[in-house]
C-alpha positions in Angstrom: -13.8 12.2 1.7 -12.9 10.4 -1.6 -10.6 7.9 0.2 -13.5 6.3 2.1 -14.7 4.5 -1.0 -11.4 2.8 -1.5 -11.2 2.2 2.3 -14.4 0.2 2.3 -13.4 -1.8 -0.7 -10.1 -2.6 0.9 -11.8 -3.8 4.0 -13.9 -6.1 2.0 -10.8 -7.6 0.5 -9.4 -8.2 3.9 -12.5 -9.8 5.2 -12.3 -12.4 2.4 -8.6 -12.9 3.0 -9.2 -14.6 6.4 -9.8 -18.4 6.0 -10.4 -20.9 8.8 -8.0 -23.2 7.0 -5.2 -20.7 7.7 -5.7 -20.8 11.5 -7.4 -17.4 11.9 -6.0 -13.9 11.6 -2.8 -12.5 13.1 -4.9 -10.3 15.3 -7.0 -13.2 16.5 -3.9 -15.1 17.5 -2.5 -12.1 19.4 -5.9 -11.5 21.1 -6.1 -15.1 22.1 -2.6 -15.0 23.5 -3.4 -11.8 25.4 -6.5 -13.3 27.0 -4.6 -16.5 28.0 -1.8 -14.5 29.5 -4.2 -12.3 31.5 -6.1 -15.4 32.7 -2.9 -17.0 33.9 -1.7 -13.8 35.6 -5.1 -13.7 37.5 -4.9 -17.3 38.5 -1.3 -16.8 39.7 -2.0 -13.6 41.6 -3.4 -15.4 44.6 -0.3 -17.5 44.9 2.0 -14.6 44.7 3.3 -15.6 41.3 4.5 -12.9 38.9 6.4 -12.8 35.5 5.7 -14.1 32.0 3.9 -17.4 31.5 6.4 -18.5 28.8 10.2 -18.9 29.1 12.0 -16.0 27.3 13.5 -18.3 24.6 9.9 -19.3 23.6 8.9 -15.8 22.9 9.4 -13.5 19.9 10.0 -9.9 18.9 9.1 -8.6 15.4 11.1 -5.8 13.8 9.7 -4.0 10.7 12.1 -2.2 8.3 11.9 1.3 7.0 12.3 3.1 3.7 15.4 2.3 1.8 15.0 -1.4 2.3 12.9 -1.8 -0.8 14.3 -3.5 -3.9 12.8 -4.7 -7.2 11.7 -8.3 -6.9 10.5 -8.1 -3.3 7.3 -9.9 -2.9 8.2 -12.9 -5.0 8.6 -15.1 -1.9 5.1 -14.1 -0.7 3.0 -15.0 -3.6 2.1 -18.6 -2.5 0.4 -17.3 0.6 -3.2 -16.2 -0.1 -3.4 -13.8 2.8 -0.2 -12.0 1.7 -1.5 -11.7 -1.8 -4.8 -10.2 -0.5 -2.9 -7.4 1.2 -1.4 -6.4 -2.1 -4.9 -6.6 -3.7 -6.4 -4.5 -0.9 -3.5 -2.0 -1.3 -4.3 -1.6 -5.0 -7.8 -0.5 -4.0 -6.5 2.1 -1.6 -3.5 3.4 -3.7 -5.1 3.2 -7.1 -2.1 1.5 -8.8 -0.6 -2.0 -9.0 1.7 -2.0 -6.0 2.6 -5.7 -6.3 3.6 -5.2 -10.0 5.8 -2.3 -9.0 7.5 -4.4 -6.3 8.1 -7.3 -8.5 9.1 -5.6 -11.8 9.9 -2.0 -11.0 11.3 0.1 -12.5 13.7 0.8 -9.7 13.5 4.6 -10.2 9.8 4.6 -9.6 9.9 2.1 -6.7 12.6 4.2 -5.0 10.4 7.4 -5.0 9.2 8.2 -1.5 5.6 8.3 -2.7 5.9 4.6 -3.7 8.6 3.1 -1.5 6.8 3.9 1.7 3.6 2.0 0.8 5.7 -0.7 -0.8 7.8 -1.4 2.3 4.7 -1.1 4.6 2.6 -3.7 2.6 5.5 -6.0 1.9 6.4 -6.1 5.6 2.8 -7.0 6.6 2.7 -9.6 3.8 5.9 -11.1 5.3 4.1 -11.2 8.7 1.3 -13.2 7.0 4.0 -15.5 5.6 5.4 -15.9 9.1 1.9 -16.5 10.5 1.4 -19.3 7.9 4.8 -21.0 8.5 5.1 -20.6 12.3 1.9 -19.4 13.9 3.4 -20.0 17.4 5.8 -17.1 16.7 2.9 -14.7 16.3 1.1 -16.2 19.3 4.1 -15.8 21.5 5.1 -12.3 20.3 5.9 -10.1 23.3 6.6 -6.8 21.4 7.4 -5.2 18.1 9.0 -2.1 16.7 9.4 -0.6 13.2 11.9 1.8 11.8 10.2 5.0 10.6 7.5 3.8 8.1 7.9 0.4 9.7 6.3 1.7 12.9 3.0 1.8 11.0 3.4 -1.9 10.0 4.1 -2.8 13.7 1.0 -1.0 14.8 -1.2 -2.8 12.3 0.4 -6.1 13.3 -0.5 -5.3 16.9 -4.1 -4.5 16.1 -3.8 -0.8 16.9 -4.8 0.3 13.4 -6.7 -1.5 10.7 -4.7 -2.2 7.5 -6.7 -0.1 5.1 -6.8 2.9 7.4 -3.1 2.6 8.2 -2.3 2.4 4.4 -4.4 5.5 3.8 -2.2 7.3 6.5 0.9 5.9 4.9 -0.2 7.2 1.5 -0.8 10.7 2.8 2.5 10.6 4.7 4.4 9.5 1.6 2.9 12.1 -0.7 3.5 14.9 1.9 7.1 13.9 2.5 7.7 13.6 -1.3 6.4 17.2 -1.7 8.5 18.4 1.2 11.6 16.8 -0.3 11.1 18.4 -3.6 10.7 21.9 -2.0 14.3 22.1 -0.7 17.5 20.4 -2.0 18.3 18.1 0.9 19.4 14.6 1.8 20.8 12.2 4.4 24.4 11.3 5.2 25.3 8.0 6.8 28.2 8.4 9.3 30.3 5.8 10.9 32.1 7.6 13.7 34.6 7.0 16.4 34.6 7.4 20.1 35.8 11.0 19.7 33.5 12.0 16.9 31.7 15.3 17.6 28.4 15.2 15.9 27.1 18.3 17.6 30.1 20.4 16.5 30.0 19.0 13.0 26.3 19.9 12.5 26.8 23.3 14.0 29.7 24.2 11.8 27.9 22.8 8.7 25.0 25.1 9.4 27.4 28.1 9.9 28.9 27.2 6.5 25.5 27.2 4.9 24.8 30.7 6.3 28.1 31.9 4.8 26.9 30.9 1.3 23.5 32.6 1.7 21.2 29.8 3.1 18.8 31.2 5.7 17.8 28.9 8.6 19.9 26.0 7.4 19.1 22.5 8.7 21.8 19.9 9.6 21.1 17.5 12.5 21.2 13.9 13.5 18.1 12.2 12.1 18.8 8.6 13.0 20.5 7.0 15.9 21.4 3.5 14.6 24.0 1.8 16.8 27.0 2.9 18.8 29.2 5.2 16.6 26.7 5.2 13.8 24.4 8.1 13.0 22.5 9.5 10.0 22.8 13.3 9.6 20.2 15.0 7.5 19.7 18.5 6.2 20.5 20.9 3.3 22.6 19.3 0.6 25.3 22.0 1.0 25.7 21.1 4.7 26.1 17.4 3.9 28.6 18.2 1.2 30.6 20.3 3.7 30.6 17.3 6.1 31.8 15.0 3.4 34.7 17.3 2.6 35.6 17.8 6.3 34.9 14.3 7.7 38.4 13.9 9.1 38.1 17.1 11.1 35.2 15.6 13.1 36.7 12.1 13.4 34.3 10.4 11.1 35.6 7.1 9.9 33.3 6.8 6.9 30.5 8.9 5.3 28.1 8.0 2.6 25.2 9.8 1.0 22.0 7.7 1.2 19.8 7.3 -1.9 16.9 9.3 -0.6 15.3 12.5 -1.8 15.0 14.5 1.4 16.0 15.2 4.9 13.6 12.9 6.7 13.1 13.3 10.5 14.2 16.9 10.5 12.2 20.2 10.5 12.5 20.2 6.7 9.5 17.8 6.9 7.3 20.3 8.9 5.0 20.8 5.9 4.1 17.1 6.0 2.9 17.3 9.6 -0.6 18.9 9.0 -1.7 16.5 6.3 -0.6 13.5 8.3 -2.2 14.8 11.4 -5.5 15.2 9.6 -5.2 11.7 8.2 -4.5 10.2 11.6 -7.5 12.1 13.2 -9.8 10.5 10.6 -8.9 6.9 11.4 -9.4 4.7 14.5 -6.4 4.0 16.6 -6.6 1.6 19.5 -4.3 0.4 22.3 -1.9 -2.2 20.8 -2.4 -5.9 21.8 1.3 -6.2 22.5 3.9 -3.5 23.4 4.9 -1.3 20.4 7.9 1.0 20.8 8.0 4.6 19.5 10.7 5.9 17.3 10.5 9.3 19.0 11.5 8.2 22.6 12.3 4.4 22.3 9.5 3.7 24.9 6.3 1.6 24.7 3.2 3.4 23.6 0.8 3.8 26.6 -2.5 5.0 24.9 -4.0 5.7 21.5 -3.8 9.4 21.7 -0.1 9.2 22.3 0.3 7.0 19.1 -1.5 9.7 17.1 0.6 12.5 18.5 4.0 10.8 18.2 3.5 9.5 14.7 3.2 13.1 13.6 6.2 14.2 15.7 8.2 11.3 14.2 8.3 13.2 10.9 10.5 16.0 12.3 12.3 14.2 15.2 15.2 11.7 15.0 14.6 8.0 14.9 16.0 6.7 18.2 16.5 3.1 17.0 19.5 2.4 19.1 17.6 3.5 22.2 14.6 1.4 21.1 16.8 -1.7 20.8 18.2 -1.2 24.2 14.6 -0.8 25.6 13.3 -4.0 23.9 16.2 -6.3 24.9 17.0 -4.9 28.4 16.9 -7.8 30.9 18.7 -9.1 33.9 22.1 -10.8 33.4 21.7 -14.4 32.6 18.1 -14.1 31.3 17.6 -15.7 27.9 16.7 -13.5 24.9 13.6 -13.9 22.7 13.8 -14.9 19.0 13.8 -11.8 16.8 12.3 -11.8 13.4 12.9 -9.1 10.8 9.7 -9.0 8.9 10.0 -7.3 5.5 12.6 -6.5 2.8 16.3 -6.5 3.7 18.3 -7.4 6.7 19.4 -3.9 7.8 17.7 -4.2 11.2 19.4 -7.5 11.8 22.8 -5.9 11.1 22.0 -3.0 13.5 20.8 -5.5 16.2 24.2 -7.3 15.9 26.0 -4.1 16.5 23.8 -3.1 19.5 23.3 -6.5 21.2 25.3 -9.5 19.9 23.7 -11.9 22.3 20.2 -11.0 21.1 21.3 -11.1 17.5 22.2 -14.8 17.9 18.5 -15.5 18.0 17.7 -13.4 14.9 15.9 -14.6 11.7 14.9 -12.9 8.5 11.6 -13.6 6.8 12.5 -13.4 3.2 10.3 -11.5 0.8 12.1 -12.5 -2.4 12.5 -16.3 -1.8 10.1 -18.7 -0.3 12.0 -19.7 2.8 13.0 -18.1 6.1 16.7 -17.4 6.7 18.6 -17.3 9.9 21.6 -15.2 10.8 24.2 -17.7 9.5 
């Protein structure tokens, strides 16, 4: 395959990116932490000891954002970190264009296209993880789990050592191109909905589909594609269905509706045509068991083996992102137990806002690793 040449070149870039002065790679830190934890668990087993070797407040969770978080100028806060720059240089080898230049200078219309925004968010997020590694290596060493929203899940898997960066970027490239093509085939989109306790999403989607049938659309699509936080959903499907919901929002007790600036109905069956190309891409790369727990968008649960990762990444294209459920799974703990520090690693602070709505106590320990300025921001 033609991609293998760029894959090998990208791997060479990464091998040069790792410098002993930088304290080793992210994967090495995670691997070292895993070995130490297993060793301590074995030593404690004979004494009947169980539980984590670190107190919860000394641990961390990383959250990787999804498409829509991109903006022109992202990456400016990463340039002083050699390992972050190397990721963009490796990406150029795989993608065949200057991704860093596009992130820094735009134009916005080109950056916002699915075919470009997905690789941009993926690479910028991992570059931000390299920045975090440089600034606070203990955060990486004490990471107990990670999750990513849609395309962010690929970044989380790379961070956890499940997929090598160049191979994951190849899969992201195939995914983005296939989703762009699927989006252009049918006029479709996504509608953000802030609801109320009595909002009826099922009835709304059903009646929107019935409306589409009445105007001559066969097999219309209108369904919840993202579960964000309590009383917040994203509904995706044919444009006519979404326009119907906008006009009739009061009927379904929607407090606020807003069209999202995306080109297609992601995470619905309108993305079915993208499944085969992505499946073939994922079969051609090596996927390993993650070094730390990674949570799937499809069911909100930890991945248990590599074949499951391959299978669910394909299903993720046509099934809703269960982010609210994922957040609950990550932060579920006994009453009185401290929460880990959460780091949103990548452009924007959308995942922090969602965390605040899902779990205010966990959000109090949230930080954002900025990709446009050279400093880390907290939630204040």
